[in-house]
C-alpha positions as CSV (number, residue, x, y, z in Angstrom):
1,X,93.3,5.8,-30.3
2,X,96.0,4.7,-27.3
3,X,98.9,3.9,-28.1
4,X,102.9,3.2,-27.0
5,X,106.0,3.1,-28.1
6,X,108.8,0.4,-26.9
7,X,112.0,1.1,-28.2
8,X,114.3,-0.1,-25.6
9,X,116.1,-3.1,-26.1
10,X,115.0,-2.9,-29.6
11,X,117.9,-4.5,-31.4
12,X,116.9,-2.9,-35.0
13,X,116.9,0.5,-33.3
14,X,120.2,2.6,-33.1
15,X,123.2,0.6,-33.5
16,X,122.7,-0.8,-36.9
17,X,121.2,2.2,-38.6
18,X,123.8,4.3,-37.1
19,X,126.5,2.0,-39.1
20,X,123.8,2.2,-42.2
21,X,124.2,6.3,-41.9
22,X,127.8,6.3,-41.2
23,X,128.5,3.8,-44.4
24,X,126.3,6.4,-46.6
25,X,128.1,9.7,-44.8
26,X,131.4,7.8,-45.8
27,X,130.6,6.6,-49.8
28,X,129.2,10.6,-50.1
29,X,132.1,12.5,-48.6
30,X,130.3,14.2,-45.4
31,X,131.7,13.5,-42.2
32,X,128.2,14.0,-40.2
33,X,124.4,14.3,-40.7
34,X,122.3,16.3,-38.3
35,X,118.8,14.4,-37.5
36,X,116.1,17.0,-36.3
37,X,113.2,15.5,-34.8
38,X,111.1,17.8,-37.5
39,X,109.0,17.4,-40.9
40,X,108.8,20.3,-43.4
41,X,106.1,21.6,-41.6
42,X,108.0,21.8,-38.2
43,X,104.9,21.2,-35.7
44,X,105.0,19.5,-33.0
45,X,103.8,16.2,-34.3
46,X,105.2,14.2,-37.8
47,X,103.8,11.6,-39.7
48,X,105.0,8.0,-39.4
49,X,107.0,8.6,-42.4
50,X,109.1,11.9,-41.5
51,X,110.1,10.1,-37.7
52,X,113.4,9.7,-38.6
53,X,115.2,10.6,-35.0
54,X,112.6,8.2,-33.4
55,X,113.7,5.3,-36.4
56,X,117.0,6.3,-35.8
57,X,117.5,6.4,-32.3
58,X,114.4,5.1,-30.3
59,X,113.7,8.3,-28.9
60,X,110.0,9.3,-29.0
61,X,109.9,13.2,-27.7
62,X,108.8,16.1,-29.0
63,X,111.7,17.9,-29.2
64,X,115.5,16.6,-30.0
65,X,118.2,16.6,-32.8
66,X,120.8,14.1,-33.2
67,X,124.5,14.4,-34.8
68,X,125.7,11.3,-36.2
69,X,129.7,11.3,-36.5
70,X,131.9,8.9,-38.6
71,X,133.0,7.7,-34.9
72,X,130.5,10.0,-32.5
73,X,126.9,10.6,-31.9
74,X,125.1,12.6,-29.7
75,X,121.7,13.6,-29.3
76,X,120.3,16.5,-27.8
77,X,117.0,16.9,-25.3
78,X,115.9,19.5,-23.2
79,X,114.7,19.2,-19.6
80,X,111.3,17.6,-20.2
81,X,113.2,14.6,-21.1
82,X,116.4,13.7,-19.5
83,X,114.8,10.6,-18.1
84,X,112.7,9.7,-20.6
85,X,116.1,10.0,-23.7
86,X,117.6,7.0,-21.5
87,X,115.0,5.2,-21.3
88,X,114.7,5.2,-24.5
89,X,118.2,5.6,-26.4
90,X,121.4,3.0,-26.5
91,X,123.9,5.4,-24.7
92,X,126.5,3.6,-25.6
93,X,126.0,4.3,-29.5
94,X,125.0,8.2,-28.2
95,X,126.1,10.6,-25.9
96,X,122.9,13.1,-24.3
97,X,123.5,16.7,-24.5
98,X,121.4,19.5,-23.6
99,X,119.2,21.1,-26.2
100,X,119.3,24.5,-24.0
101,X,122.3,24.7,-22.4
102,X,124.6,23.2,-25.1
103,X,122.3,23.5,-28.6
104,X,123.7,22.5,-31.7
105,X,124.4,26.1,-32.6
106,X,126.7,26.2,-29.7
107,X,128.1,22.1,-29.5
108,X,129.2,22.8,-33.4
109,X,131.8,25.6,-32.7
110,X,133.1,23.4,-30.2
111,X,133.3,20.2,-31.6
112,X,133.3,20.1,-35.2
113,X,137.2,20.3,-36.1
114,X,138.3,23.0,-39.4
115,X,137.1,21.0,-42.7
116,X,134.4,19.1,-41.4
117,X,131.8,18.5,-43.7
118,X,128.0,18.2,-42.1
119,X,125.0,17.5,-44.0
120,X,122.0,18.8,-43.9
121,X,118.8,18.5,-45.3
122,X,117.4,21.7,-45.9
123,X,113.5,21.0,-45.9
124,X,114.0,20.5,-42.1
125,X,115.4,22.8,-41.0
126,X,113.9,26.3,-40.6
127,X,115.6,30.0,-42.7
128,X,116.6,30.9,-38.8
129,X,117.8,27.4,-37.5
130,X,120.3,27.6,-40.6
131,X,121.3,30.9,-40.0
132,X,122.7,30.1,-36.7
133,X,124.4,26.5,-37.6
134,X,125.9,27.7,-40.4
135,X,127.9,31.4,-38.2
136,X,128.7,27.9,-35.4
137,X,130.3,26.1,-38.4
138,X,132.2,28.8,-39.6
139,X,133.6,29.3,-36.5
140,X,135.3,26.0,-36.3
141,X,136.2,26.1,-39.8
142,X,133.7,23.3,-40.7
143,X,131.4,23.5,-43.4
144,X,127.3,22.9,-43.8
145,X,126.3,20.9,-46.5
146,X,122.8,21.0,-47.6
147,X,121.5,17.5,-49.2
148,X,119.0,16.9,-51.9
149,X,118.3,13.9,-50.6
150,X,117.9,12.9,-46.8
151,X,119.7,10.0,-45.9
152,X,117.8,8.6,-43.4
153,X,114.9,8.2,-46.3
154,X,117.5,6.1,-48.1
155,X,118.4,4.0,-45.8
156,X,115.0,3.2,-44.0
157,X,114.2,0.7,-46.4
158,X,110.4,0.0,-45.2
159,X,109.9,4.0,-44.8
160,X,105.5,5.0,-44.4
161,X,104.0,6.3,-47.4
162,X,103.0,10.2,-46.9
163,X,100.0,10.1,-45.0
164,X,96.2,10.7,-46.5
165,X,93.5,10.9,-44.2
166,X,90.6,12.8,-45.4
167,X,90.1,16.5,-45.4
168,X,87.1,18.1,-43.8
169,X,85.2,21.9,-44.0
170,X,85.4,23.4,-40.6
171,X,81.4,24.7,-39.9
172,X,81.5,28.6,-39.8
173,X,79.0,28.7,-36.7
174,X,82.5,27.3,-35.3
175,X,85.3,29.0,-36.7
176,X,83.5,32.2,-36.0
177,X,84.5,33.4,-40.0
178,X,84.2,32.6,-43.4
179,X,87.8,31.5,-45.3
180,X,87.3,34.1,-47.7
181,X,87.0,36.9,-45.2
182,X,90.4,35.2,-43.2
183,X,92.4,35.3,-47.0
184,X,91.3,38.7,-47.9
185,X,92.9,39.9,-44.6
186,X,96.4,37.8,-44.8
187,X,96.0,39.0,-48.1
188,X,96.4,42.7,-46.7
189,X,98.9,41.6,-44.0
190,X,101.3,40.2,-46.7
191,X,100.6,43.7,-48.9
192,X,101.8,45.5,-45.8
193,X,104.9,43.6,-45.4
194,X,106.3,44.7,-48.3
195,X,105.7,41.0,-49.9
196,X,103.7,40.3,-52.6
197,X,103.3,36.3,-51.8
198,X,103.5,34.8,-48.4
199,X,104.3,30.6,-48.3
200,X,102.1,28.9,-45.0
201,X,104.3,26.2,-44.3
202,X,102.5,25.5,-40.8
203,X,99.3,23.6,-41.5
204,X,97.8,25.3,-38.3
205,X,97.8,28.3,-39.9
206,X,96.5,27.0,-43.4
207,X,94.0,24.7,-41.4
208,X,92.6,27.8,-39.9
209,X,92.8,29.9,-43.1
210,X,90.9,27.7,-45.0
211,X,88.6,26.5,-42.3
212,X,89.3,22.8,-43.2
213,X,90.7,19.9,-40.9
214,X,92.4,16.9,-41.4
215,X,93.7,13.6,-39.7
216,X,97.4,13.4,-41.1
217,X,99.6,13.6,-37.3
218,X,98.9,12.5,-34.1
219,X,96.3,14.0,-31.9
220,X,96.2,17.4,-34.2
221,X,93.2,17.8,-37.3
222,X,95.9,18.8,-39.7
223,X,96.1,18.7,-43.4
224,X,99.5,18.7,-44.2
225,X,100.6,20.6,-47.1
226,X,101.5,23.9,-48.6
227,X,100.0,27.2,-49.2
228,X,100.9,30.5,-51.5
229,X,99.2,33.4,-50.3
230,X,99.2,36.1,-52.6
231,X,98.5,40.0,-52.0
232,X,96.7,40.4,-55.3
233,X,94.2,37.3,-53.3
234,X,95.4,34.7,-56.0
235,X,96.6,31.6,-54.1
236,X,97.5,28.5,-54.1
237,X,97.0,25.5,-52.5
238,X,99.4,22.6,-52.5
239,X,97.8,19.1,-51.1
240,X,97.3,15.6,-51.9
241,X,93.9,16.2,-53.7
242,X,93.2,12.5,-53.1
243,X,92.4,13.8,-49.3
244,X,89.3,15.9,-51.0
245,X,85.7,14.6,-51.3
246,X,83.8,16.5,-54.7
247,X,82.5,18.5,-51.5
248,X,85.8,19.9,-50.5
249,X,87.2,19.8,-53.8
250,X,84.4,22.4,-54.8
251,X,84.9,24.1,-51.8
252,X,88.5,24.9,-51.8
253,X,88.2,25.8,-55.5
254,X,86.6,28.9,-54.9
255,X,89.2,30.2,-52.2
256,X,92.7,29.4,-54.3
257,X,94.0,27.4,-57.2
258,X,94.6,23.7,-56.5
259,X,97.9,22.2,-57.1
260,X,99.6,18.8,-55.9
261,X,102.6,18.8,-53.3
262,X,104.8,17.4,-56.3
263,X,104.5,21.0,-58.0
264,X,105.4,23.1,-55.4
265,X,108.6,23.9,-55.9
266,X,108.4,24.3,-59.6
267,X,105.4,27.5,-58.2
268,X,108.3,28.8,-55.9
269,X,110.7,28.8,-58.8
270,X,108.3,30.7,-61.4
271,X,107.4,33.4,-59.1
272,X,110.7,33.9,-58.2
273,X,111.9,33.9,-61.4
274,X,109.0,36.7,-62.2
275,X,110.7,38.5,-60.0
276,X,108.7,38.2,-56.5
277,X,108.7,39.3,-52.8
278,X,108.3,36.1,-51.0
279,X,108.1,36.3,-47.5
280,X,109.3,33.7,-45.4
281,X,108.6,33.0,-41.8
282,X,112.5,32.1,-40.5
283,X,111.1,30.9,-37.9
284,X,108.8,28.2,-39.3
285,X,110.2,28.3,-43.1
286,X,112.7,25.9,-44.3
287,X,115.7,26.5,-46.0
288,X,115.0,24.9,-48.9
289,X,112.5,27.5,-49.4
290,X,114.8,30.6,-48.9
291,X,117.2,28.8,-51.0
292,X,114.6,27.9,-54.1
293,X,113.7,32.0,-54.2
294,X,117.0,33.1,-53.8
295,X,118.8,31.0,-56.1
296,X,115.9,31.9,-59.2
297,X,116.2,35.4,-59.0
298,X,113.2,36.2,-56.1
299,X,113.5,38.4,-52.7
300,X,112.7,36.9,-49.4
301,X,110.9,39.3,-47.0
302,X,111.4,38.0,-43.5
303,X,108.1,38.1,-41.8
304,X,106.3,36.8,-39.5
305,X,103.3,33.6,-40.8
306,X,100.5,36.3,-41.4
307,X,97.9,33.7,-39.7
308,X,100.0,33.3,-36.5
309,X,98.6,36.1,-34.7
310,X,94.7,36.2,-36.1
311,X,94.9,32.0,-35.2
312,X,95.9,32.7,-31.9
313,X,93.4,35.5,-30.8
314,X,90.2,33.5,-31.1
315,X,86.9,35.0,-31.8
316,X,83.9,34.7,-30.0
317,X,82.2,31.8,-31.9
318,X,86.0,30.0,-30.8
319,X,85.8,31.0,-27.4
320,X,82.1,30.0,-27.0
321,X,82.9,26.8,-28.4
322,X,86.2,26.0,-26.0
323,X,83.6,26.8,-23.2
324,X,81.3,24.2,-24.2
325,X,84.3,21.6,-24.7
326,X,85.9,22.5,-21.6
327,X,82.3,21.7,-19.6
328,X,81.7,18.2,-21.5
329,X,85.7,17.3,-20.7
330,X,85.6,18.3,-16.7
331,X,82.2,16.2,-16.8
332,X,84.3,13.2,-17.9
333,X,87.5,13.9,-15.6
334,X,84.9,14.4,-12.8
335,X,83.6,11.0,-13.7
336,X,87.1,9.3,-14.3
337,X,88.2,11.3,-10.9
338,X,85.8,9.9,-8.9
339,X,86.1,6.1,-10.1
340,X,89.9,6.7,-9.4
341,X,88.5,7.4,-6.0
342,X,86.8,4.2,-5.3
343,X,89.8,1.7,-6.4
344,X,91.8,0.0,-4.2
345,X,95.7,1.0,-4.3
346,X,97.8,-1.4,-6.2
347,X,95.1,-2.5,-8.4
348,X,95.2,-0.5,-11.5
349,X,98.4,0.6,-13.3
350,X,99.2,3.8,-15.6
351,X,97.5,2.2,-18.5
352,X,94.3,0.8,-16.8
353,X,93.8,4.7,-16.0
354,X,94.3,5.8,-19.3
355,X,92.2,3.5,-20.8
356,X,89.2,4.3,-18.7
357,X,90.2,8.2,-18.9
358,X,89.4,7.5,-22.9
359,X,86.3,5.7,-22.5
360,X,84.3,8.3,-20.6
361,X,85.6,10.9,-22.5
362,X,84.2,9.0,-25.7
363,X,81.0,8.4,-23.5
364,X,80.2,11.9,-22.3
365,X,80.9,13.4,-25.7
366,X,78.2,10.8,-27.7
367,X,76.1,11.6,-25.0
368,X,76.0,15.5,-25.6
369,X,76.5,15.3,-29.0
370,X,80.1,16.2,-29.6
371,X,82.0,13.1,-29.9
372,X,85.7,13.4,-29.1
373,X,87.5,13.4,-32.1
374,X,90.9,12.3,-30.7
375,X,93.2,12.7,-27.4
376,X,95.0,16.0,-27.9
377,X,98.1,14.8,-27.3
378,X,99.4,11.4,-25.7
379,X,98.3,10.8,-21.9
380,X,100.9,11.5,-19.6
381,X,100.0,9.6,-16.6
382,X,102.7,8.8,-14.2
383,X,102.6,6.9,-10.9
384,X,105.4,7.4,-7.9
385,X,108.6,8.2,-9.7
386,X,107.0,8.3,-13.8
387,X,105.0,11.1,-12.1
388,X,108.5,12.9,-11.7
389,X,109.6,12.3,-15.5
390,X,107.5,15.8,-17.3
391,X,106.5,14.3,-20.5
392,X,106.4,10.5,-19.5
393,X,104.9,8.5,-22.0
394,X,103.4,5.2,-20.7
395,X,104.3,1.8,-22.1
396,X,103.7,-1.6,-21.6
397,X,107.5,-1.8,-20.3
398,X,107.0,0.8,-18.2
399,X,103.4,1.0,-16.6
400,X,103.5,1.2,-12.6
401,X,100.5,0.1,-10.4
402,X,99.4,2.9,-8.2
403,X,100.5,1.9,-5.0
404,X,99.4,3.3,-1.6
405,X,101.5,6.5,-0.2
406,X,102.2,7.5,-3.7
407,X,101.4,10.4,-6.1
408,X,99.5,10.1,-9.3
409,X,99.9,12.7,-12.5
410,X,97.5,12.8,-14.9
411,X,97.7,15.1,-17.7
412,X,95.7,14.5,-21.2
413,X,92.8,16.5,-23.3
414,X,90.6,16.3,-25.9
415,X,89.7,17.6,-29.5
416,X,86.0,17.8,-30.0
417,X,85.2,19.9,-33.0
418,X,84.6,23.5,-30.4
419,X,87.6,23.3,-28.9
420,X,91.0,21.7,-28.0
421,X,91.1,20.8,-23.9
422,X,94.2,20.2,-22.0
423,X,94.0,19.4,-18.2
424,X,96.5,18.0,-15.2
425,X,95.5,17.1,-12.1
426,X,97.7,15.3,-9.3
427,X,96.1,13.2,-6.8
428,X,97.1,10.8,-3.9
429,X,96.9,7.4,-3.7
430,X,96.7,6.4,0.2
431,X,98.4,8.8,2.6
432,X,100.5,11.8,0.9
433,X,102.9,12.7,3.2
434,X,104.2,16.1,4.5
435,X,106.3,17.2,1.8
436,X,104.4,16.1,-0.8
437,X,101.1,18.4,0.9
438,X,103.6,21.6,1.0
439,X,105.3,21.1,-1.9
440,X,102.0,20.3,-4.0
441,X,100.6,23.7,-2.4
442,X,103.3,25.5,-3.2
443,X,102.5,24.6,-6.8
444,X,98.7,25.3,-6.5
445,X,100.1,29.1,-4.8
446,X,101.9,29.5,-8.1
447,X,98.6,28.5,-10.3
448,X,96.5,30.7,-8.4
449,X,99.2,33.7,-8.9
450,X,98.5,33.4,-12.6
451,X,95.3,32.8,-12.1
452,X,94.2,35.9,-10.6
453,X,96.9,37.8,-11.7
454,X,96.2,41.2,-13.7
455,X,98.4,43.1,-16.2
456,X,98.9,46.1,-18.7
457,X,98.3,45.4,-22.3
458,X,101.4,44.6,-23.9
459,X,102.6,42.7,-21.5
460,X,104.7,39.5,-22.7
461,X,104.7,35.9,-20.9
462,X,108.2,36.6,-20.0
463,X,107.4,39.2,-18.2
464,X,105.0,37.0,-15.5
465,X,106.5,33.3,-15.6
466,X,108.0,34.3,-12.3
467,X,104.6,34.8,-10.5
468,X,103.9,30.9,-11.0
469,X,107.4,30.4,-9.4
470,X,107.8,32.5,-6.9
471,X,106.0,30.5,-3.8
472,X,108.9,27.5,-5.0
473,X,111.8,29.7,-5.3
474,X,111.1,30.6,-1.4
475,X,111.3,27.2,-0.4
476,X,114.7,26.6,-2.6
477,X,112.7,24.4,-5.9
478,X,112.0,25.2,-9.6
479,X,110.6,23.5,-12.2
480,X,112.1,23.1,-15.5
481,X,109.7,24.0,-18.1
482,X,107.5,26.7,-19.4
483,X,104.5,27.8,-17.5
484,X,102.4,27.8,-20.0
485,X,101.8,27.1,-23.9
486,X,99.6,28.9,-26.3
487,X,96.5,26.3,-27.2
488,X,94.4,26.2,-30.4
489,X,90.8,25.9,-31.5
490,X,90.1,22.5,-32.6
491,X,93.8,22.6,-33.8
492,X,97.7,22.0,-31.9
493,X,97.1,21.7,-28.3
494,X,100.6,23.7,-28.2
495,X,100.4,26.4,-30.5
496,X,102.6,30.0,-30.7
497,X,103.5,31.7,-31.0
498,X,101.9,33.0,-27.2
499,X,103.5,31.3,-24.2
500,X,104.3,32.2,-20.3
501,X,108.2,30.8,-20.5
502,X,111.6,32.7,-19.7
503,X,111.2,32.9,-23.9
504,X,107.7,34.1,-24.2
505,X,108.5,37.3,-26.3
506,X,105.2,37.6,-27.4
507,X,102.5,40.0,-26.2
508,X,99.5,38.5,-24.4
509,X,96.8,39.8,-27.0
510,X,92.9,39.6,-25.5
511,X,91.4,35.8,-27.0
512,X,94.0,34.0,-26.6
513,X,94.2,30.8,-25.0
514,X,97.3,29.9,-22.7
515,X,98.1,26.5,-20.3
516,X,98.4,27.7,-16.9
517,X,100.6,24.6,-15.1
518,X,103.3,25.1,-13.2
519,X,104.5,22.0,-11.3
520,X,107.4,20.0,-9.0
521,X,108.9,17.1,-10.0
522,X,111.8,15.2,-7.3
523,X,113.0,12.9,-9.7
524,X,112.7,9.1,-8.5
525,X,110.1,9.5,-6.5
526,X,106.6,11.5,-7.3
527,X,105.3,14.3,-9.7
528,X,103.2,17.1,-9.0
529,X,101.7,19.3,-11.8
530,X,98.3,21.6,-11.6
531,X,97.0,23.0,-15.0
532,X,94.2,24.7,-16.3
533,X,93.7,26.4,-19.7
534,X,93.1,30.4,-19.2
535,X,92.0,32.9,-21.5
536,X,93.5,36.3,-21.8
537,X,90.4,38.6,-21.3
538,X,90.5,42.6,-22.4
539,X,92.1,45.5,-20.6
540,X,89.6,46.7,-18.1
541,X,89.8,49.5,-15.6
542,X,90.2,48.6,-11.8
543,X,88.9,50.6,-9.5
544,X,90.8,53.1,-8.5
545,X,93.4,52.3,-10.9
546,X,94.9,54.3,-13.5
547,X,95.7,51.9,-15.8
548,X,93.3,49.6,-17.4
549,X,94.7,45.8,-16.8
550,X,94.2,42.6,-19.1
551,X,93.8,39.3,-16.8
552,X,92.6,35.7,-17.2
553,X,89.4,33.8,-17.0
554,X,90.0,29.9,-16.2
555,X,88.1,27.6,-18.8
556,X,89.3,24.1,-17.1
557,X,86.5,22.6,-14.8
558,X,87.6,20.0,-12.8
559,X,88.3,19.5,-8.7
560,X,91.5,20.2,-7.1
561,X,92.2,17.5,-4.9
562,X,92.3,18.8,-1.1
563,X,93.7,16.4,0.4
564,X,97.1,17.6,-0.9
565,X,96.5,21.2,0.5
566,X,97.9,22.8,3.1
567,X,96.0,25.8,4.5
568,X,98.1,27.2,6.5
569,X,100.6,27.9,3.6
570,X,97.7,29.7,1.3
571,X,96.7,33.5,1.9
572,X,92.9,34.1,2.6
573,X,92.8,35.3,-0.9
574,X,93.9,32.6,-2.6
575,X,91.8,30.2,-0.3
576,X,88.6,32.4,-1.5
577,X,89.8,32.0,-5.1
578,X,89.7,28.4,-4.7
579,X,86.3,28.2,-2.9
580,X,84.5,30.0,-5.9
581,X,86.6,27.7,-8.5
582,X,85.6,25.1,-6.8
583,X,81.8,26.6,-6.6
584,X,82.1,27.7,-10.0
585,X,82.8,23.8,-11.4
586,X,80.1,22.2,-9.2
587,X,77.5,24.9,-10.8
588,X,78.6,24.0,-14.2
589,X,79.4,20.2,-14.7
590,X,77.3,19.4,-11.6
591,X,74.0,19.2,-13.9
592,X,76.4,16.9,-16.4
593,X,76.8,13.9,-14.0
594,X,74.6,12.2,-11.2
595,X,74.6,9.5,-8.9
596,X,78.3,8.3,-7.6
597,X,79.8,11.0,-9.3
598,X,77.6,14.0,-8.6
599,X,78.1,13.1,-4.6
600,X,81.5,12.7,-5.4
601,X,82.2,16.3,-6.9
602,X,79.9,17.7,-4.1
603,X,82.2,16.8,-1.5
604,X,85.2,17.5,-3.7
605,X,84.2,20.9,-4.6
606,X,83.4,21.8,-0.6
607,X,84.8,25.0,0.7
608,X,88.1,24.4,2.3
609,X,88.6,25.5,6.2
610,X,90.2,28.9,6.5
611,X,93.0,28.5,8.3
612,X,95.0,31.6,6.5
613,X,95.9,33.7,8.7
614,X,97.1,36.9,6.2
């Protein structure tokens, strides 16, 4: 499963490919082209065939976009990738811009000249995105030009074929609800939105609605395709049917009419010509779909993907599955941390740890009859200064030894059929400095603050994000990423729409799973992140209170390294929470380990001395 991507120094990436693109632009009367890190489904992971941004620039992050002009080229990334992009992209060709502070919609207004023609692939940009980009272009006097074919696909001579991984049925005991009942609920939601049909472009929504899983993209069990759901229940599924066994085909035939992907555009056109009112999610649906509907007489109804909230609010079967997956995963992480503690500083490198962790996850899964299907994302294994790169991806060229006096940050997760996990632990290699211990404790205070928070129904992630930062802010520190992302149920490890961040506008509903992962990063020195997954719990009355309050249940089970904790910086209730958490970890995963690991776990979860004065 372990993969590395080493583009730095590859002579085929960057300059020669940009030159080919510029030649095509000149031949077709265009002044530039937008190259997003996206496919037709707007997912976090893209199939090799759709990795156009990586092919052109070398950048392998999960968010970014390039703008290539006749004489200049730019790449836009967010705060997670400011260091990574400089190691992967030829900076003599590309200028790095901020995806947050100066996104393309702002950049175009200030940098494209009057009369400039900027091409884009309407399958790779959402309805909402193009609306903003067009408005910006109009202010500069430029024009956005939709293209019938992506020029990268023309100049990429050895572009991989579309993926064709087998589709499997997700068992009802793990899904918790029959697909036909989910689809009936969605049909009702479509009618409520004033539409006759809704297009599902997000493969996670299709997987959830039809109770299927696949393997078309890395680390997320998705089958790429589209679905047209109808308020009258006459649904259509567009997917390469070579992915279906006889059993899967017979199952899906009971739920929808099956079509090959090549028939999708014609089906949209036919519905539009018949006067259909077709719901598109402006955040997810491709601009091409809006064009197809409106150009053929149909009406676009802008509405959220009807499956997003039902998918995000887990049912009892999904919650039980996640708890079981986290017990199994916690046992594997404990085995890894125990093993790591026994190694002499300087003998292991970052790749050694990744390889060992995948080995213990696989073995633990086999022992418990629930095999590890995949990692849930590329493991972040960062020693010393590499830990300060928030979404660092280890390569053969960058893998560092775990040296004494440094911190080691390990962010990883597993995909099991009953649940998706994501956990980060930071450990000292040798003796940590007092600054490291102070900053670690400030991060821990933020993580505990979220873990213990009570909040009224209707609260949004943006309203609680500051809780994770308060201790850091008091010391003049912060972190440049959100506090938490949504997590799927044997689906995407980064699931929307729920999140804890400044941009988290979705209400936190009971059953939603999120990460809780504040951090601190000192460039060139070390990184700290502590991450548990949490579940939003139903509102309950608080004794003596007036309003029922929601809260969080912690799902992740693994010790938090006590060697990095300054107990004098913790309040008494924070220490008590940590001791209770560690006692729970021991009770839950202690029976799943033995020998050296059990002895290590008992020590790692023993109560801390209570030096707190508050």
